[in-house]
C-alpha positions in Angstrom: -13.0 -12.0 11.4 -10.7 -15.0 11.3 -7.0 -14.8 12.1 -5.0 -16.7 9.3 -1.4 -15.9 10.1 0.9 -13.7 12.1 2.4 -11.9 13.5 5.1 -10.9 11.0 8.3 -9.4 12.5 6.7 -5.9 12.3 3.4 -7.0 14.0 1.1 -7.6 11.0 -1.5 -10.3 11.0 -3.3 -11.9 8.0 -7.0 -11.9 8.5 -10.1 -12.9 6.7 -13.5 -11.2 6.8 -16.2 -12.9 4.7 -14.6 -13.6 1.3 -11.9 -10.9 1.7 -8.4 -11.6 3.0 -5.9 -8.9 4.0 -3.4 -7.6 6.6 -4.0 -5.7 9.8 -1.6 -4.1 12.2 -1.5 -6.0 15.5 -1.5 -2.7 17.5 -5.0 -2.1 16.2 -6.5 -5.5 16.8 -8.4 -6.8 19.8 -7.6 -10.4 21.0 -10.1 -11.9 23.4 -11.5 -8.5 24.2 -8.1 -6.8 25.0 -7.0 -4.0 22.7 -3.6 -2.5 22.1 -4.1 0.7 20.1 -0.5 1.7 19.7 0.0 5.4 18.9 -3.7 6.2 19.1 -3.9 7.2 22.7 -7.0 6.4 24.8 -9.4 7.5 22.1 -8.7 4.5 19.9 -9.3 4.0 16.3 -12.9 5.1 16.2 -11.9 8.7 17.0 -9.0 8.8 14.7 -9.0 10.8 11.4 -9.3 8.8 8.3 -6.1 7.7 6.7 -6.1 8.0 3.0 -3.7 8.4 0.0 -3.8 11.0 -2.8 -2.0 10.1 -6.0 -1.4 13.1 -8.2 -0.5 11.9 -11.7 0.5 15.4 -12.9 3.2 15.9 -10.3 3.8 12.2 -9.7 3.4 12.8 -6.0 1.9 10.4 -3.5 0.7 12.0 -0.3 -0.4 10.2 2.8 -3.2 12.0 4.8 -4.8 11.8 8.2 -8.0 13.6 7.7 -7.2 16.9 5.9 -3.6 16.9 7.2 -0.8 15.8 4.8 1.5 13.5 6.8 4.2 13.0 4.1 4.6 13.1 0.3 6.8 11.0 -2.0 7.7 11.0 -5.7 6.5 7.9 -7.4 7.1 6.4 -10.8 3.7 5.9 -12.5 2.1 4.4 -15.6 3.6 4.8 -19.0 0.2 5.5 -20.5 -0.8 9.1 -19.9 -4.5 8.5 -20.7 -7.1 8.3 -17.9 -8.4 4.9 -18.8 -5.7 3.0 -20.8 -4.7 -0.3 -19.4 -1.1 0.9 -18.6 -2.3 4.2 -17.1 -2.1 4.8 -13.3 -5.8 4.7 -12.3 -7.9 7.8 -12.0 -10.8 7.7 -9.5 -11.5 6.4 -6.0 -10.1 3.0 -5.0 -9.6 1.1 -1.8 -6.6 -1.0 -0.7 -7.8 -4.6 -1.1 -4.6 -6.5 -0.3 -1.1 -6.2 1.2 1.9 -8.4 0.8 5.1 -7.7 2.8 8.5 -8.7 1.5 9.7 -9.4 -2.1 7.4 -10.7 -4.8 8.1 -11.5 -8.4 6.2 -9.5 -11.0 5.9 -10.9 -14.5 4.7 -7.4 -15.7 8.0 -5.8 -14.6 10.2 -8.8 -15.0 11.8 -8.2 -11.6 11.1 -8.3 -7.9 9.1 -5.7 -5.9 8.6 -5.2 -2.2 5.8 -4.0 0.0 2.9 -4.7 -2.4 -0.3 -2.7 -1.6 -3.0 -3.5 -4.2 -5.7 -0.8 -4.9 -7.0 -1.5 -8.5 -7.9 -5.2 -8.8 -9.2 -4.8 -12.3 -5.7 -3.9 -13.7 -3.7 -5.5 -10.8 -2.2 -2.1 -10.0 -0.9 -1.0 -6.6 1.9 0.6 -4.7 5.3 -1.2 -4.4 9.0 -0.5 -4.3 11.1 0.3 -7.4 12.0 -2.8 -9.4 14.6 -4.9 -7.5 16.8 -8.0 -7.9 16.3 -11.1 -5.8 18.5 -9.7 -3.1 16.2 -6.6 -2.7 18.5 -4.1 -4.4 17.0 -1.6 -6.7 18.1 -2.4 -10.3 19.3 0.2 -12.8 16.2 1.9 -14.3 14.0 0.3 -11.6 12.5 3.8 -10.9 11.2 4.2 -14.4 7.7 4.3 -15.8 5.4 1.4 -14.7 2.6 -0.5 -16.3 0.1 1.4 -14.2 1.4 0.8 -10.6 2.9 3.4 -8.4 6.6 2.5 -7.7 8.2 4.2 -4.7 11.7 4.3 -3.2 12.1 1.4 -0.8 11.9 3.5 2.4 8.8 5.3 1.1 7.2 2.0 0.2 7.9 0.7 3.7 6.3 3.8 5.2 3.2 3.6 3.0 2.9 -0.1 3.7 2.9 0.6 7.5 0.5 3.5 7.1 -2.3 1.7 5.2 -4.7 -1.1 6.0 -7.1 -3.1 3.8 -9.9 -0.6 3.1 -7.8 2.5 3.0 -9.1 5.0 0.4 -6.9 5.9 -2.6 -7.7 8.9 -4.7 
């Protein structure tokens, strides 16, 4: 694993493993053999329950889990296409987080800015992010409406989801 950048102000590091690049929380990384497993106690990450995300398109709820325990649930705006496999549908199936980008990013799809990008469906470029925003990071009118397949969350919910997941987190 190669360290590419970091830390960000909230202790995230950009890393590369083979041909994959992503973000990892500094509290879970080992540097020169020293570990700092913040919040995991002495057991460390190997003994922790799997963190994963359930996306329920019927209720439009996104639930973060540790093992079988629901940690928190949020309402999320989802794809405008109600089919299971249409290009603008929120994906059905099992996916894994493949990338994370903190801060504001422009999206041509939405014609606005989004924050806290967490990609899980690389074929359709879908992921989790904030509601649509202006360049100053303020939610725009209608920014919580249907998406082109992504899952848009309130800014505080997107912040919490971003902090909860790492590259490789399962999304159902």
